[in-house]
Structure formats: structure tokens, C-alpha cells
C-alpha positions in Angstrom: -13.5 -12.6 -26.3 -14.9 -10.0 -27.7 -12.5 -7.3 -28.9 -13.7 -3.3 -28.2 -11.5 -0.4 -30.7 -11.3 2.2 -28.8 -12.0 5.6 -29.5 -10.6 8.7 -27.4 -11.1 12.7 -26.8 -9.4 14.5 -24.5 -10.6 18.0 -22.9 -7.6 19.9 -21.2 -7.6 23.2 -19.7 -4.7 25.9 -19.8 -2.3 25.8 -17.8 -0.9 28.2 -15.0 1.4 28.6 -12.5 -0.9 27.8 -9.7 -2.7 24.8 -11.7 -1.9 22.3 -14.4 -3.8 19.3 -15.8 -3.2 16.7 -18.1 -4.6 13.3 -19.9 -2.5 10.4 -19.9 -3.3 7.4 -22.6 -1.5 4.4 -22.9 -1.5 1.0 -24.8 1.2 -1.5 -24.2 3.0 -3.0 -27.3 4.1 -5.7 -25.5 1.7 -8.6 -25.6 1.9 -10.0 -22.1 1.6 -6.4 -20.5 -1.7 -5.8 -22.9 -3.2 -9.3 -22.0 -2.2 -8.5 -18.1 -3.0 -4.7 -17.7 -4.5 -3.8 -20.6 -4.7 -0.3 -22.0 -4.5 2.7 -19.5 -6.1 6.1 -19.5 -5.9 8.6 -16.7 -7.0 12.5 -15.7 -4.3 14.0 -13.8 -5.0 17.3 -11.9 -2.6 19.6 -9.7 -2.9 22.2 -7.3 -1.9 24.0 -4.6 1.8 23.4 -5.6 4.2 24.1 -3.0 7.0 26.3 -2.7 9.4 26.1 -5.7 8.0 23.0 -7.5 7.0 23.7 -10.9 3.8 22.7 -12.7 4.8 20.9 -15.7 7.9 19.0 -14.1 5.8 17.9 -11.2 2.7 16.8 -14.0 5.7 14.8 -15.9 7.0 13.0 -12.8 3.7 12.1 -11.4 2.7 10.4 -15.1 5.7 8.7 -14.7 5.3 7.7 -11.7 1.5 5.8 -12.4 2.4 4.1 -15.6 5.4 2.9 -13.3 3.4 1.8 -10.8 0.8 0.3 -13.0 2.8 -1.3 -15.5 6.1 -2.0 -13.2 4.3 -5.3 -12.1 2.1 -8.0 -13.2 1.9 -10.3 -10.5 -1.4 -8.7 -8.8 -4.8 -8.5 -10.3 -5.3 -5.2 -12.5 -7.9 -3.7 -10.1 -5.7 -4.3 -7.1 -2.7 -2.8 -8.9 -4.5 0.4 -10.3 -5.7 0.8 -6.8 -2.4 0.5 -5.3 -0.8 2.7 -8.0 -3.0 5.9 -7.0 -2.7 5.4 -3.5 1.1 5.3 -3.9 1.7 8.1 -6.1 -1.1 10.6 -4.0 0.9 9.3 -0.5 4.7 10.6 -2.7 3.0 13.9 -3.9 1.0 14.7 -0.7 3.7 17.1 0.6 4.2 18.7 -3.0 0.8 19.3 -4.3 -3.2 18.6 -4.2 -3.7 15.8 -6.9 -6.8 14.6 -8.3 -6.6 11.3 -10.9 -9.4 9.6 -12.3 -8.0 6.5 -14.1 -9.7 4.0 -16.1 -8.2 0.1 -17.7 -10.1 -1.7 -20.5 -9.0 -5.1 -20.3 -11.0 -7.3 -22.6 -15.0 -7.0 -22.1 -14.1 -5.4 -18.4 -13.7 -1.4 -17.8 -11.8 -0.7 -14.3 -12.2 2.9 -13.1 -10.7 4.9 -9.8 -10.9 8.1 -8.7 -8.4 9.5 -6.2 -9.9 13.3 -5.3 -13.5 14.4 -5.8 -13.9 13.2 -9.7 -16.5 11.6 -11.2 -17.1 8.9 -13.7 -20.3 9.3 -16.2 -21.1 6.5 -18.6 -24.2 6.6 -21.5 -25.4 3.5 -22.5 -28.2 4.0 -25.6 -30.0 7.1 -24.8 -29.5 6.7 -20.7 -26.8 8.8 -19.1 -25.7 7.3 -15.2 -23.1 8.6 -12.8 -20.6 5.6 -12.6 -18.3 6.9 -9.9 -18.1 10.0 -7.9 -14.6 10.3 -5.4 -14.1 11.5 -2.2 -11.1 13.8 -1.2 -7.6 11.7 -0.2 -9.4 8.0 -0.7 -9.2 5.8 -4.1 -12.6 4.3 -4.8 -12.9 1.7 -7.5 -15.6 0.6 -9.8 -15.8 -2.0 -12.6 -18.7 -3.1 -15.0 -18.7 -5.1 -18.4 -18.7 -2.8 -21.7 -21.1 -3.5 -24.6 -21.1 -1.8 -28.2 -21.4 1.8 -28.7 -20.9 2.3 -24.5 -19.2 6.4 -23.7 -17.7 7.0 -20.6 -16.7 10.5 -19.4 -14.2 11.1 -16.8 -12.9 14.2 -15.3 -11.9 16.4 -12.5 -13.7 18.2 -9.9 -12.9 21.7 -11.8 -14.3 20.2 -15.2 -17.6 19.2 -13.6 -17.8 22.7 -11.6 -17.6 24.6 -14.7 -20.2 22.8 -16.6 -23.7 22.7 -16.0 -25.3 19.1 -15.8 -28.0 19.6 -18.9 -24.9 20.5 -20.9 -22.5 17.6 -20.2 -25.9 15.5 -20.7 -26.5 17.3 -23.9 -22.9 16.6 -25.1 -23.2 12.8 -24.1 -26.0 12.4 -26.9 -23.4 13.4 -29.5 -22.0 10.6 -32.0 -18.8 10.2 -31.4 -15.9 11.1 -28.4 -14.3 14.1 -30.6 -18.2 15.4 -31.1 -18.8 15.5 -27.5 -15.2 17.3 -27.0 -15.8 19.5 -29.5 -19.4 21.1 -27.9 -17.4 21.0 -24.5 -14.3 22.2 -25.1 -15.1 26.2 -26.2 -17.0 26.7 -22.6 -13.9 25.1 -20.5 -11.6 27.5 -22.2 -13.8 30.4 -22.0 -14.0 30.1 -18.1 -10.6 31.8 -17.1 -9.1 30.1 -14.2 -9.5 26.3 -15.6 -6.0 24.9 -15.5 -7.4 22.1 -13.1 -10.0 21.5 -15.5 -9.5 18.1 -17.3 -11.3 15.2 -18.8 -11.3 12.2 -21.7 -14.1 11.0 -23.3 -14.3 7.3 -24.1 -15.8 5.8 -26.7 -16.2 2.1 -27.5 -17.2 0.0 -30.3 -17.4 -4.0 -30.8 -15.1 -5.3 -33.5 -16.8 -6.9 -35.9 -15.5 -10.2 -37.6 -17.4 -12.9 -39.8 -15.9 -16.4 -40.3 -15.7 -17.7 -43.8 -18.2 -20.3 -44.6 -17.6 -22.3 -48.2 -21.8 -23.3 -48.2 -25.2 -22.0 -47.5 -26.4 -23.1 -44.6 -30.1 -23.9 -46.1 -29.7 -26.5 -48.8 -32.5 -25.1 -50.2 -31.0 -22.3 -51.2 -28.6 -22.0 -53.9 -25.1 -22.2 -53.1 -23.2 -19.4 -52.6 -19.2 -19.0 -51.5 -19.1 -16.5 -48.6 -16.5 -14.3 -48.7 -14.6 -13.2 -45.7 -12.9 -9.9 -44.6 -9.8 -11.7 -44.0 -10.0 -12.6 -47.7 -11.3 -9.3 -48.9 -8.2 -7.5 -46.6 -5.8 -10.0 -48.6 -7.2 -9.0 -51.9 -6.4 -5.1 -50.6 -3.5 -5.9 -49.6 -2.2 -7.5 -52.7 -3.9 -4.6 -55.1 -1.9 -2.2 -52.8 1.4 -4.2 -53.7 0.9 -3.8 -57.2 0.0 0.0 -56.5 3.1 0.8 -54.7 5.7 -1.7 -56.7 7.0 2.1 -57.9 6.8 4.0 -55.2 6.7 7.5 -57.6 4.2 6.3 -59.6 1.5 6.2 -56.3 0.2 9.6 -54.8 -0.6 10.0 -51.0 -3.9 10.8 -52.0 -4.5 7.0 -53.1 -2.5 5.7 -50.6 -4.7 7.3 -48.0 -7.9 6.3 -49.8 -6.8 2.5 -50.7 -5.4 1.9 -46.6 -8.8 3.5 -45.5 -10.5 0.8 -47.7 -8.3 -1.5 -46.5 -8.9 -0.8 -42.6 -12.9 -1.3 -43.1 -12.2 -4.6 -44.8 -10.4 -5.9 -42.2 -13.1 -4.7 -39.6 -15.9 -5.7 -41.3 -16.2 -8.5 -43.2 -18.4 -8.5 -46.9 -20.1 -11.8 -47.5 -22.6 -12.5 -50.4 -25.2 -14.7 -48.9 -28.8 -14.9 -47.9 -32.0 -14.4 -49.6 -34.1 -12.2 -50.9 -33.5 -8.4 -50.8 -30.4 -9.0 -48.1 -28.3 -10.6 -51.2 -28.2 -6.9 -52.6 -26.9 -4.9 -50.6 -23.6 -7.4 -50.1 -23.8 -7.3 -54.3 -23.7 -3.5 -54.3 -21.1 -3.4 -52.0 -18.9 -5.8 -54.0 -19.4 -3.3 -56.9 -18.6 -0.2 -54.8 -15.6 -1.8 -53.6 -14.4 -3.2 -57.2 -15.2 0.4 -58.6 -13.0 1.9 -56.2 -10.1 -0.3 -56.4 -10.0 -0.1 -60.1 -10.2 3.8 -60.2 -7.6 3.8 -57.8 -5.0 1.8 -59.7 -6.1 3.8 -62.9 -5.7 7.2 -60.9 -2.7 6.4 -59.5 -0.7 5.5 -62.1 -2.0 8.2 -64.3 -1.1 10.6 -61.6 1.6 9.0 -60.8 3.3 9.3 -64.3 2.3 13.1 -63.7 4.1 13.4 -60.1 7.3 12.0 -61.8 7.4 14.6 -64.2 7.4 17.2 -61.4 9.7 15.2 -59.5 12.0 16.7 -61.9 11.2 20.3 -61.5 10.9 20.1 -57.3 7.6 18.6 -57.4 8.5 15.5 -56.0 10.7 17.6 -53.3 7.5 19.5 -52.4 5.4 16.2 -52.0 7.6 14.7 -49.7 8.1 18.0 -47.4 4.6 18.1 -46.8 4.5 14.6 -46.0 7.0 15.1 -43.7 5.3 18.2 -42.0 2.4 16.5 -41.9 4.2 13.7 -39.7 5.9 16.4 -37.6 2.9 18.1 -36.5 1.3 14.8 -35.1 4.2 14.2 -33.7 4.9 17.1 -32.0 1.3 16.8 -30.5 2.4 13.7 -28.8 5.5 15.0 -27.0 4.0 15.1 -23.6 1.2 12.2 -24.1 3.3 9.5 -25.7 6.9 10.7 -26.1 7.4 6.8 -27.8 4.8 7.4 -30.6 5.9 10.9 -30.8 9.8 9.4 -31.5 8.5 6.9 -34.3 6.4 9.6 -36.0 9.7 12.5 -36.1 12.2 9.5 -37.2 9.9 8.9 -39.9 9.7 12.3 -41.0 13.3 12.5 -41.0 13.5 9.4 -43.1 11.6 10.8 -45.7 13.7 14.0 -46.3 16.2 11.2 -47.0 14.4 10.4 -50.6 14.8 14.2 -51.6 17.0 14.2 -54.0 20.2 16.7 -53.3 19.4 19.1 -56.3 16.2 19.3 -55.1 16.9 20.7 -51.5 16.4 23.9 -51.1 16.0 26.6 -48.0 12.6 25.4 -47.2 13.7 22.0 -46.6 16.7 23.0 -44.7 14.4 25.4 -42.7 12.0 22.1 -42.4 15.4 20.3 -41.3 16.4 22.6 -38.6 13.2 22.6 -37.0 12.6 18.7 -36.7 16.2 18.3 -36.1 15.5 20.6 -32.9 12.2 18.6 -31.9 14.0 15.3 -32.5 16.4 16.5 -29.8 13.8 17.2 -27.5 11.9 14.2 -28.2 14.9 11.7 -27.9 16.7 13.6 -25.2 19.7 12.5 -27.0 22.6 15.0 -25.4 26.1 15.3 -27.1 28.2 15.6 -24.1 31.7 15.9 -23.4 32.2 15.1 -19.9 34.1 16.7 -17.1 36.8 15.8 -15.3 35.2 14.8 -11.7 38.0 13.4 -9.9 41.4 12.3 -10.5 42.5 9.1 -8.7 46.6 10.1 -8.4 45.2 12.7 -5.8 44.6 9.6 -3.2 47.9 7.4 -4.5 50.3 8.1 -7.6 49.6 5.9 -10.0 46.6 5.0 -8.6 43.6 4.3 -10.7 40.1 2.3 -10.6 38.9 -1.6 -12.0 35.7 -1.7 -9.9 33.7 0.1 -7.6 30.8 0.4 -5.4 28.3 2.8 -4.2 26.4 3.2 -0.8 25.4 5.9 1.5 26.8 8.5 -1.2 30.0 7.1 -1.1 32.4 5.7 -3.9 34.6 2.3 -3.1 37.2 2.2 -5.5 39.2 -1.0 -6.1 42.5 -0.9 -7.5 44.1 -4.1 -8.4 47.5 -3.3 -9.2 48.0 -1.3 -6.2 46.1 -3.7 -3.8 44.1 -1.1 -2.2 40.4 0.4 -1.9 40.2 4.0 -2.2 36.9 5.8 -0.3 35.5 9.2 -2.4 32.7 11.0 -1.0 30.0 12.3 -4.1 29.3 15.1 -2.6 32.4 16.9 -1.3 34.6 14.8 -3.0 36.6 13.9 0.4 38.6 10.9 -0.4 40.9 8.4 1.4 43.0 5.5 0.8 40.9 2.4 2.8 42.6 -0.3 3.3 45.5 -2.2 1.5 47.6 -5.2 1.1 47.9 -8.4 0.0 44.7 -9.6 0.9 43.6 -7.6 -1.8 46.0 -9.3 -4.3 43.9 -11.5 -6.0 40.2 -9.1 -6.1 37.8 -8.9 -8.6 34.6 -7.2 -7.7 33.9 -4.7 -5.3 30.1 -4.4 -3.3 29.4 -2.0 -0.3 26.8 -1.9 2.0 28.3 0.6 4.5 30.0 0.2 6.8 30.8 -3.2 5.4 33.0 -3.0 1.9 33.0 -6.1 0.3 35.7 -8.0 -2.2 35.2 -11.1 -4.5 38.6 -12.5 -4.5 40.0 -16.3 -5.5 39.3 -17.6 -2.1 35.9 -16.3 -1.5 34.5 -13.0 -0.1 36.9 -10.7 2.0 35.6 -7.7 3.8 36.4 -4.9 5.5 34.5 -3.1 7.9 35.1 1.2 7.5 34.0 1.8 11.0 36.0 -0.6 13.1 38.6 -1.5 10.5 38.5 -4.7 10.6 39.0 -6.8 8.0 39.0 -10.9 6.9 37.3 -13.9 4.9 34.1 -14.0 5.8 32.8 -16.5 2.9 35.0 -18.8 1.6 34.9 -20.1 -2.1 32.1 -23.2 -2.3 32.7 -25.9 -4.2 29.3 -25.8 -5.9 30.0 -22.1 -7.4 30.8 -22.0 -10.9 32.1 -18.8 -12.5 31.2 -15.8 -10.2 30.3 -13.1 -12.9 30.0 -10.0 -10.5 29.0 -9.2 -6.9 26.3 -6.9 -5.3 25.0 -6.0 -1.8 21.2 -4.9 -0.7 19.7 -4.8 2.4 22.9 -6.4 4.1 22.6 -9.2 2.0 25.3 -10.6 -0.3 24.5 -11.8 -4.1 26.5 -13.4 -6.1 26.1 -13.8 -10.0 27.0 -17.4 -11.5 27.3 -17.9 -14.7 25.9 -20.9 -14.9 22.1 -19.9 -14.1 22.3 -19.3 -10.1 22.4 -16.4 -7.6 24.0 -17.1 -4.8 22.2 -15.2 -1.5 24.0 -14.7 1.9 22.1 -13.3 4.4 23.4 -11.0 7.0 23.6 -11.7 10.8 24.8 -10.1 13.6 28.2 -12.6 13.7 28.4 -12.3 9.5 26.6 -14.6 7.2 24.0 -17.0 7.3 24.7 -20.5 4.9 23.8 -19.5 1.3 20.5 -20.5 -0.1 19.7 -20.2 -3.9 17.8 -16.9 -4.5 16.4 -17.7 -7.9 13.7 -20.3 -8.3 11.9 -22.5 -10.9 13.8 -22.6 -14.3 17.7 -21.3 -14.1 18.1 -18.9 -16.7 20.9 -18.4 -19.3 23.9 -16.1 -17.5 26.2 -17.7 -19.7 26.8 -14.0 -21.5 25.9 -12.0 -18.2 28.1 -9.0 -18.0 26.3 -7.2 -14.6 24.1 -6.9 -12.3 22.3 -4.2 -9.7 19.8 -4.6 -7.1 17.1 -2.1 -5.9 14.9 -4.9 -4.2 14.9 -6.6 -7.5 18.0 -8.1 -9.2 19.0 -6.7 -12.7 21.4 -8.6 -15.0 22.5 -7.2 -17.9 23.4 -9.6 -20.7 26.0 -8.9 -24.0 23.1 -9.2 -26.2 21.6 -6.2 -24.8 18.9 -8.3 -23.0 17.8 -7.1 -19.2 16.5 -9.8 -17.1 14.9 -8.6 -14.1 14.3 -10.8 -11.1 11.7 -10.4 -7.8 11.6 -12.1 -4.8 13.4 -15.2 -6.4 10.8 -15.1 -9.5 11.3 -14.1 -13.5 9.8 -10.9 -13.6 8.3 -9.1 -16.8 10.6 -6.5 -18.0 11.1 -5.3 -22.0 13.0 -2.7 -23.9 10.9 -0.4 -25.9 10.9 3.0 -27.6 14.8 2.4 -28.8 16.1 4.1 -31.8 18.8 1.6 -32.0 19.4 -1.5 -30.3 21.9 -1.9 -27.6 25.4 -3.0 -29.0 28.0 -4.5 -26.6 26.8 -3.3 -23.4 29.3 -4.1 -20.9 28.1 -2.3 -17.4 25.0 -0.7 -15.9 23.5 0.3 -12.8 20.7 1.4 -10.5 19.5 1.2 -6.7 16.4 1.6 -4.4 17.3 5.5 -4.5 17.3 6.0 -8.6 14.0 6.1 -11.0 15.8 4.7 -13.9 18.3 2.1 -15.1 22.1 3.7 -16.6 23.4 1.2 -19.5 27.0 1.9 -20.6 26.2 1.2 -24.5 29.8 1.2 -25.7 28.5 0.0 -29.0 26.8 2.7 -29.7 29.0 5.9 -28.0 26.6 6.5 -25.2 24.8 6.0 -21.7 21.6 4.7 -22.2 18.5 5.9 -19.4 15.7 3.5 -19.4 13.3 3.5 -16.5 12.2 0.6 -14.8 9.2 -0.4 -16.8 10.9 -0.8 -19.8 10.4 2.2 -21.7 13.2 4.3 -23.4 14.2 8.0 -21.1 17.1 9.6 -22.6 20.8 9.0 -23.7 24.2 11.1 -23.6 26.4 10.6 -26.5 30.2 10.6 -25.9 32.9 9.2 -28.6 35.2 8.9 -25.3 33.3 6.2 -23.7 35.6 3.1 -25.3 37.8 3.4 -22.2 34.9 3.6 -19.7 34.4 0.6 -17.1 31.5 1.7 -14.7 29.2 3.9 -13.9 26.7 5.1 -11.8 24.1 7.8 -11.5 23.0 9.8 -8.7 19.5 11.5 -9.6 19.5 13.7 -6.6 22.6 15.4 -7.6 21.8 15.1 -11.0 25.1 13.4 -12.3 26.5 10.3 -13.6 30.0 9.5 -12.9 31.5 7.4 -15.2 35.1 5.1 -14.3 38.1 5.4 -17.2 41.6 4.2 -15.7 42.4 7.1 -13.1 40.0 9.5 -13.4 36.5 9.7 -12.6 34.3 11.4 -15.1 30.9 13.9 -14.6 27.8 14.1 -16.8 25.4 16.4 -15.9 21.7 14.7 -15.9 19.2 16.5 -17.6 
């Protein structure tokens, strides 16, 4: 399969209270997502917002939902999932704003387009310009085609195209690069007053060129010469780079940049020595040029590096490091809205650079920069140091009460107290509480689940159930001899799910008279649940493991899910929560003293740090109420979701 290098340039109008637009680009780091979903680009425009809807917040939410819907599942074809993602986002937001989306997916040698609204897609191939797709209001239009080397695409909102003449766009599209095209168009967009809905992206595609190494000339009548592949050249460049970088302070940033550019070029395009007549002269010349450049770099780097060492003693080194850190900070700051994962990476690299400054060289400029950087990191990492307040004290319900496990359903918490052999009820909205039931039937209880009005308790005898409406209680499912060690119990849609350590999930379907016969819910090979610690259900079943792995299962099959963007891996996670009302997963990461928030595509969202998490045993979240609740003995703590 041919590989294409992708270059983009964005054109975005100035946001206002009435209108907002943005361009979102994303390339998955996970190989499976990249292979099955490709690289994603979208132009999003909002206008006519309902009262109380804030433009930027609504726009960010839409980007997150679009990304989640497209990359959230990998079973369907990319083109079908793309269309479905746009349709679902349009349906969800129709009451809040007028929405336009122009999206593209680059997958192998094919490009897919989807337009929701009256935006357009144009293509330039060679000197010819053609309309690929024109959208219709409230309908998602789809198109696709094969791409070739040198193709350019322009896709944008209706407002974008209405602000520019056809001749202006076509003239700009004849420029040599996406950046050059954008530079011709952008001033005309920004100079037209109300341009909040105007946005577009220019996409350029270049075929990645490679030449396989050959050891002999193809024509035996020609003098045999060894052909040198680009891979070998890149290897030589890497070796020289290592020699140059053996002592960090002996290398100048200028030489680093030059060498990296050369190495990148050599990887992309093979340099070879072979051929006849005049064709032989160009590679020979290229070879000599590269050799001279690398030699000069080596000499210049060492000489300037020694000079840099001398400057380091007088503060010059600190200034150089500070400039490098500032460059990363500026780049990261510009990506906060578009690519927060990359922004975090760049800002963390800037912070790491500051650690290389000697203590005696730290002056006020470094301290000021550190303050600015910390502020940006707090913003992009969404890392919040919190001191949770007590939301409720269980002793108000019963003297000596405490919680061992809990479940949430219908806005109510059901708390199990093993020592008191009791179940308590706590309304999340108004904090009304009550003792639901108690007695020896609860003495051997372990985990609780709820799907109101029914509350289920896993016991040594099987599943015991209490009906909140009828006040009836009984053992509804006897312990099965096929059960192994049941690690967790969950309820969803009235059905019960048991997480078995031996690699099974047992499902007991709800019936009018109780529960039907069990079925083994998982299909295919048994997963390893030997170190599983918790289960959560939102339609899919999520399983958290001690090593920080989160497994996702949908309709009985293993679903793709990978964590990304974390500043540090999970360490001793003990509980987590999600349901069909929440957009994120909430993980109690005790080893890092934090509650970690991850969206359902696996990308880091935020974290809440508190040293008191060591005593917490359970958590739940209500994004509607903007609160995370933590269970710690007889106390329920509250963290405000920011």
C-alpha cells in the first residue's frame, strides 16, 4: 500500500458570542485505530446558539463527542462510522445551536468526506479544480475517492465560501503548499467583520517515496555499483547524530535542527548510486553535498559547543535552555484547544528542559517563565489539587454506621454496611437518607448493585434482593456450582452481571417473575481476570485490573480500548465508575493519590489530587450535578467537577 504524507493549514474566523468555528485534526497513536479509522480532520461551525449556551464550551463539547463517536468503536466500516458520528452529533445538538460539520478521513489510499450542513469540498489535481461535495442542510452527504501524489483539498463552512469569490479561491488553490494557500485566503476572511462561522482547512498530500536497496546493477553490461538505500543513509545519519550528541553541551541547537532535517529527508527519499550517463552525476553530487554538510556540522558543533560550555559558566547556557523551553511552550500553547494531548507533551518537555538549568543560574526571568508554564500546565493537564468537603456523615442515619460498598441508580446511592448488616439509602440531590433494610440475611453480603426499585446483594449463598417498592426481600439466585471467585456484581437494564475471576462474566436476564437462567456473556477466548478489581457497565462492560489495564467488552466481544495522554501510569487503582449517563470513566488511582478522569475513547481528560484518598474505598460521579462522591468509612466526600 502507498503511504501519503499529510500537510494541513487551517483558516478560522474570529469567535464571538453568536458564532464559533474551529478545525480539529487527529492522528491516532494506536496502530489498530490508525489502521481501521485513519487520520481525522473536521471543520466545525456553531451559530444561533440557544440562550444560556456558551459558544466555546459547546464547541469543545462537540469536538469531544465527534471524536468519541468516530473512534469509540472499530467494528463498522470507516465511512459508515463517519456518517453515523456526524448524524448523532447533529441530533444531540439540534436544540442548542445551528451546526455545520465538514469532515475528512484519510485511510490508506482513500479519502472519505462527510458534510453536515451547506459546506463544500474542493479538490485540485494538477491544474484542475473541481467540486467534490456540496452539503445540504440537516442532511449528511458522503463522498470518497482515491488520492494521488500532489492532491490538494479545501473543505470549509458555508460562511467561509460565502465570504470569498470563486475566482479568489481558485487562484489561491494554485499556490504551491497548504500554508501558502491559507496565507492568501486568511486576510480576506479576517477582514470581513462577522466571520465567526467561517472556517476551512487545506489538505495537501504527498506520496512517501522509498527505494529498495539493490546490490547489483540491473544491466550486466554496466559496471556494477552498490546501490545505497535511504534506510542505510538514515542509519548513517543516526550514527553521526549519536556521535554529535554524546555530550549534550557540545552540541548547538542549530546543528541539532539541521541534522534532524537531513536525517528526516534521507528517510523519506532514498539516495542511491547507479545508472548510466548523466543520471549518475546527480546522486554523486548529492552524496558529496551530504558528506560535506555532515562534516561541517561535526566541526561546527564541537567548536560552538566548547564556546557554549564557556558561556554556560556565565549564564549563557541557562539563556539557551530557556529559549528552547519558550519555543516548546509557545508551540504547546497554540495546540491547547486543537490537540490537548500534543500540547501536554510539549509543555512537559518545556518543564523538563528547565530542570537542566543549574541552580546558581536561575534568575527572575526563569522564575517568571516557570510561573507562566505552571499555569499553562495546570490548564492543559486539568490537574486540580483539591480538599474535598464532607458531603454526608453516615452516622446521621445510624450510630456507628459506615460504608463497605455502594451502588447508584436513579439519582440515589445505596450503601452497604457489613458490620451493621444494613442497607442505607442516600438521595444525591437533596441528601435525604434512610435505613432501607437490615438483618441476618445481609450478614454474609459482599457487593451491592442497584437498578431501582430492585437492590441486589452478592452473598455467600447467591444473590439476595430487596424491592424498595414492595419491601420484599429474598434470595433470587442461588450460588451456582460453576461460579469461581465472584469479584464484582453489576446491574444494567434490570439484568445482573457477575465478574468471575476465572475469566467469565455471568449474565442473569431480568424477567417479570425474577431472573432467567444464566448465560456466559463473553464470547471467544477467556480474558485474564485474575487481577481484576472492579467492573462498571454503561451498555458495554468495563473491567479494571490491578496493573492499570482497562478492558472493554461490547455485546459479549472484546472491544478496542487503549489509554493515552497520561502523565504517569495508573498505580494501584482500586475502584472505578461510569454508567450510561456519564461521558467519562472515573478511576480511583490510589498509588498516585488522584481520581483520574478518562473519556470513553481512552484519552486523558483530567485529574483531581488529594492525599486523603488512601482511606477511600469507592467513588461515583454525576456529571449533571458536577460532583464526584467518595466513600471513606462513615464519611461521603464531595469533589466539584471542574
